[in-house]
C-alpha positions as CSV (number, residue, x, y, z in Angstrom):
1,M,0.0,0.0,0.0
2,E,1.2,3.5,-0.7
3,R,2.8,5.5,2.1
4,S,0.7,8.0,4.0
5,Q,1.6,11.7,3.8
6,P,0.8,14.4,6.4
7,I,-2.4,16.1,5.3
8,T,-2.3,19.7,4.2
9,I,-5.5,21.6,3.5
10,A,-6.2,24.8,1.6
11,N,-9.4,26.6,0.4
12,E,-11.5,25.0,3.1
13,I,-15.2,25.0,2.2
14,M,-17.2,27.2,4.6
15,N,-20.6,26.4,6.1
16,T,-22.0,29.1,3.8
17,S,-21.7,26.8,0.8
18,T,-25.2,26.3,-0.6
19,R,-24.4,23.6,-3.2
20,S,-26.0,20.2,-2.7
21,F,-23.4,18.3,-4.8
22,A,-19.7,17.7,-4.6
23,L,-17.1,16.2,-6.8
24,V,-14.2,14.5,-5.0
25,S,-11.2,13.2,-6.9
26,A,-7.6,12.1,-6.2
27,V,-5.5,13.8,-8.8
28,G,-1.9,13.7,-10.0
29,D,0.3,15.8,-12.3
30,D,-1.3,14.5,-15.5
31,S,-4.9,14.5,-14.3
32,T,-7.7,15.3,-16.8
33,H,-9.9,17.2,-14.3
34,L,-9.5,20.5,-16.1
35,S,-12.1,19.1,-18.5
36,W,-14.6,18.9,-15.7
37,L,-14.6,22.5,-14.6
38,G,-16.7,25.4,-15.9
39,D,-18.4,28.6,-14.8
40,S,-21.9,26.9,-14.9
41,R,-21.0,24.0,-12.6
42,I,-23.5,23.3,-9.8
43,F,-21.1,21.3,-7.6
44,D,-18.2,21.9,-5.3
45,V,-14.8,20.6,-6.4
46,I,-12.7,18.8,-3.8
47,L,-9.2,17.7,-5.0
48,I,-6.9,15.4,-3.2
49,Y,-3.4,15.8,-4.8
50,F,-1.1,12.9,-4.4
51,G,1.8,14.4,-6.4
52,D,4.9,16.2,-5.2
53,D,5.1,19.3,-7.4
54,N,4.5,22.4,-5.3
55,E,3.7,24.6,-8.3
56,I,1.1,22.1,-9.7
57,A,-0.3,21.9,-6.2
58,R,-0.6,25.7,-6.1
59,V,-2.5,25.8,-9.5
60,Y,-4.8,22.9,-8.4
61,A,-5.6,24.6,-5.1
62,E,-6.7,27.8,-6.9
63,M,-9.3,25.9,-8.9
64,A,-10.7,23.8,-6.0
65,D,-13.2,24.7,-3.3
66,L,-11.3,22.3,-1.0
67,F,-7.7,21.2,-1.7
68,I,-5.9,18.4,0.2
69,R,-2.5,16.9,-0.2
70,A,-2.3,13.2,0.7
71,K,-1.0,9.8,-0.6
72,G,-2.8,6.6,-1.3
73,Q,-5.7,5.0,-3.2
74,K,-8.7,7.2,-3.9
75,L,-11.2,5.4,-1.7
76,H,-8.7,4.8,1.0
77,M,-7.9,8.5,1.3
78,V,-11.6,9.4,1.3
79,H,-12.2,6.9,4.1
80,R,-9.2,8.2,6.1
81,L,-10.0,11.9,5.6
82,V,-13.6,11.5,6.7
83,K,-12.7,9.4,9.7
84,E,-10.1,12.1,10.7
85,N,-12.7,14.8,10.3
86,K,-10.7,16.5,7.5
87,L,-13.4,15.9,4.9
88,H,-17.0,16.7,5.5
89,L,-19.4,15.2,3.0
90,E,-22.5,14.7,5.2
91,D,-24.2,18.0,4.1
92,Y,-24.2,17.1,0.4
93,E,-27.1,15.2,-1.2
94,Y,-24.8,13.5,-3.8
95,V,-21.0,13.1,-4.0
96,W,-19.2,11.9,-7.1
97,F,-15.8,10.2,-6.9
98,P,-14.3,10.1,-10.5
99,D,-10.9,8.8,-11.3
100,S,-8.5,11.4,-12.5
101,D,-8.1,9.9,-16.0
102,L,-11.7,10.5,-17.2
103,L,-12.9,13.0,-19.8
104,I,-16.3,14.5,-19.2
105,A,-17.8,17.9,-19.8
106,P,-18.9,20.0,-16.9
107,E,-22.5,20.2,-18.2
108,D,-22.6,16.4,-18.2
109,I,-21.5,16.3,-14.6
110,N,-24.3,18.7,-13.8
111,S,-26.7,16.3,-15.6
112,L,-25.3,13.4,-13.6
113,F,-26.1,15.1,-10.3
114,R,-29.5,16.4,-11.4
115,S,-30.5,13.0,-12.9
116,S,-29.3,11.1,-9.9
117,E,-31.6,13.3,-7.7
118,R,-34.5,13.1,-10.2
119,Y,-34.4,9.3,-10.3
120,G,-33.6,8.8,-6.6
121,A,-30.3,6.9,-7.3
122,L,-28.5,5.5,-4.3
123,I,-25.3,5.0,-6.5
124,S,-25.0,6.1,-10.1
125,Q,-22.5,6.7,-12.9
126,P,-22.3,7.9,-16.5
127,A,-22.0,5.2,-19.1
128,C,-18.4,4.6,-20.0
129,I,-16.5,4.5,-23.3
130,G,-12.7,4.1,-24.0
131,F,-10.9,1.7,-21.8
132,T,-13.7,-0.2,-20.1
133,S,-13.6,-3.3,-18.0
134,H,-17.2,-4.2,-17.6
135,G,-19.8,-4.5,-20.3
136,V,-22.6,-3.4,-18.1
137,T,-21.1,0.1,-17.8
138,R,-20.9,0.7,-21.5
139,P,-23.7,2.7,-23.2
140,S,-26.7,0.5,-23.9
141,S,-27.2,-0.5,-27.5
142,R,-30.9,-0.3,-27.0
143,W,-32.0,3.0,-28.5
144,L,-34.8,3.5,-26.0
145,S,-32.7,3.4,-22.8
146,L,-32.4,6.6,-20.8
147,V,-31.3,5.0,-17.6
148,R,-30.5,1.5,-16.6
149,A,-30.9,0.0,-13.2
150,T,-28.1,-2.5,-12.5
151,T,-26.5,-4.6,-9.8
152,F,-23.2,-2.7,-10.2
153,V,-21.7,0.7,-10.4
154,E,-17.9,0.8,-11.0
155,V,-15.4,2.0,-8.4
156,M,-14.0,4.2,-11.3
157,A,-16.7,6.8,-10.9
158,P,-19.4,6.1,-8.4
159,C,-21.9,8.9,-7.4
160,F,-23.3,8.3,-3.9
161,Q,-26.5,9.6,-2.4
162,R,-25.8,10.8,1.2
163,E,-27.4,8.0,3.2
164,A,-25.9,5.4,0.8
165,L,-22.5,6.9,1.2
166,S,-22.8,6.6,5.0
167,K,-23.7,2.9,4.7
168,C,-20.9,2.1,2.2
169,L,-18.1,4.3,3.6
170,E,-16.5,1.5,5.7
171,S,-16.1,-0.6,2.5
172,F,-13.8,2.2,1.1
173,G,-11.0,0.9,3.3
174,E,-11.6,-2.8,2.8
175,E,-9.1,-3.7,0.0
176,E,-5.8,-2.1,-0.9
177,S,-6.4,-1.9,-4.7
178,S,-10.2,-1.2,-4.4
179,W,-10.9,-4.2,-6.6
180,G,-14.1,-6.0,-5.6
181,V,-15.4,-3.2,-3.5
182,D,-17.9,-2.2,-6.1
183,D,-19.3,-5.7,-6.2
184,I,-20.4,-5.5,-2.5
185,W,-22.3,-2.2,-2.6
186,F,-25.4,-3.7,-4.1
187,A,-25.5,-6.2,-1.1
188,I,-24.7,-3.5,1.5
189,L,-27.7,-1.5,0.2
190,E,-29.9,-4.6,0.4
191,K,-30.1,-5.2,-3.3
192,P,-32.3,-2.2,-4.4
193,Q,-34.0,-3.0,-7.8
194,Q,-33.9,0.6,-9.0
195,G,-31.2,2.0,-6.8
196,L,-27.9,1.5,-8.7
197,L,-28.2,3.5,-12.0
198,I,-26.2,4.0,-15.1
199,F,-27.1,6.9,-17.3
200,D,-26.9,6.0,-21.0
201,Q,-27.4,9.6,-22.1
202,I,-24.4,10.8,-20.1
203,I,-21.0,9.7,-21.3
204,M,-17.6,9.7,-19.8
205,E,-14.4,8.5,-21.5
206,H,-11.8,6.4,-19.6
207,T,-8.5,7.5,-21.3
208,K,-6.1,4.9,-19.8
209,P,-5.9,1.1,-19.4
210,V,-6.7,-0.3,-16.0
211,N,-3.4,-0.9,-14.2
212,S,-4.4,-2.2,-10.8
213,P,-3.2,-5.8,-11.4
214,E,0.3,-4.5,-12.2
215,R,0.4,-2.2,-9.2
216,F,-1.3,-4.7,-6.9
217,P,-0.4,-8.3,-7.8
218,N,-2.9,-9.8,-5.3
219,A,-5.8,-7.6,-6.4
220,L,-7.8,-10.4,-8.0
221,V,-7.3,-12.8,-5.0
222,N,-8.1,-10.1,-2.5
223,A,-11.2,-9.1,-4.5
224,E,-12.5,-12.7,-4.4
225,R,-11.8,-12.8,-0.6
226,L,-13.8,-9.6,-0.1
227,R,-16.7,-11.0,-2.1
228,K,-16.7,-14.1,0.0
229,K,-16.7,-12.1,3.2
230,Y,-19.9,-10.3,2.1
231,G,-21.4,-13.4,0.6
232,V,-21.8,-12.0,-2.9
233,V,-20.8,-13.1,-6.4
234,S,-19.6,-11.0,-9.2
235,N,-22.9,-10.6,-11.0
236,R,-22.9,-7.4,-13.0
237,I,-26.2,-7.2,-14.9
238,T,-28.9,-4.9,-16.0
239,L,-32.2,-5.2,-14.0
240,G,-34.3,-2.9,-16.1
241,H,-34.6,0.4,-18.0
242,F,-36.2,3.8,-17.6
243,V,-37.3,4.5,-21.2
244,R,-38.9,7.4,-22.9
245,P,-41.0,9.1,-21.5
246,G,-39.5,7.8,-18.2
247,I,-41.4,4.5,-18.0
248,W,-39.8,1.7,-15.9
249,I,-39.4,-1.6,-17.9
250,P,-37.9,-4.7,-16.3
251,N,-35.2,-6.2,-18.4
252,F,-37.1,-9.2,-19.5
253,L,-39.9,-7.0,-21.0
254,V,-37.6,-4.6,-22.9
255,R,-37.9,-6.4,-26.2
256,V,-41.7,-6.6,-25.9
257,Y,-41.9,-2.9,-25.2
258,Q,-39.6,-2.1,-28.1
259,K,-41.8,-4.1,-30.5
260,L,-45.0,-2.5,-29.2
261,N,-43.4,0.9,-29.5
262,Q,-42.3,0.3,-33.1
263,F,-45.8,-1.0,-34.0
264,F,-47.7,2.0,-32.6
265,S,-45.2,4.4,-34.1
266,R,-46.0,3.4,-37.6
């Protein structure tokens, strides 16, 4: 596991912040987070910088509402900072934790937060293109899909509703590589049928290959041990779709709905 670093904080968010949403990301020297920022954003930006360049740190601090210097894995650092009372997330309705190698426009991040709130998501994410590891996170090929309910939201970019974050926070420190942690959230939240959502109309691009197995040789073994601890299997499937105009369709009825829709649209 990566060494810890004394925590330094700048630009601390004051209690006067009225935003309901926050983006929290662990960023390095080549992070893509500049693509996330814009004047119209509706979310606070919290950056955890794990690099060593003081000039880069100064620039990052100027663009953040809260800036922290620390070392470690993203979820591990979040878990530690919350427990040490250095990071206060309980006042936000939704908090998004994207990896630092994702490309996404600020207006799409706004849409992620608004859509998560609208659909009552417990955990959500945009659909993912580029270097992807799980088929369920890719945009649905079904033209009618607005939102998919699944058993899985990836650790790469989970957006947590406040109470769901409170229930899942301890899992953030469970495994050194974070592999397998995203498989247990569905179980921790008591398997909600419409609670874990992937938004097919909101797209993020993963720009780099997954490298956890190279950095953490025991990642796969530890992930399986974690799943056994929680009594879950790796079952990453779609449970159903919200379709135009916002109707819920269980997965086994999607083809029937599509044929009926095509028939009545003639």
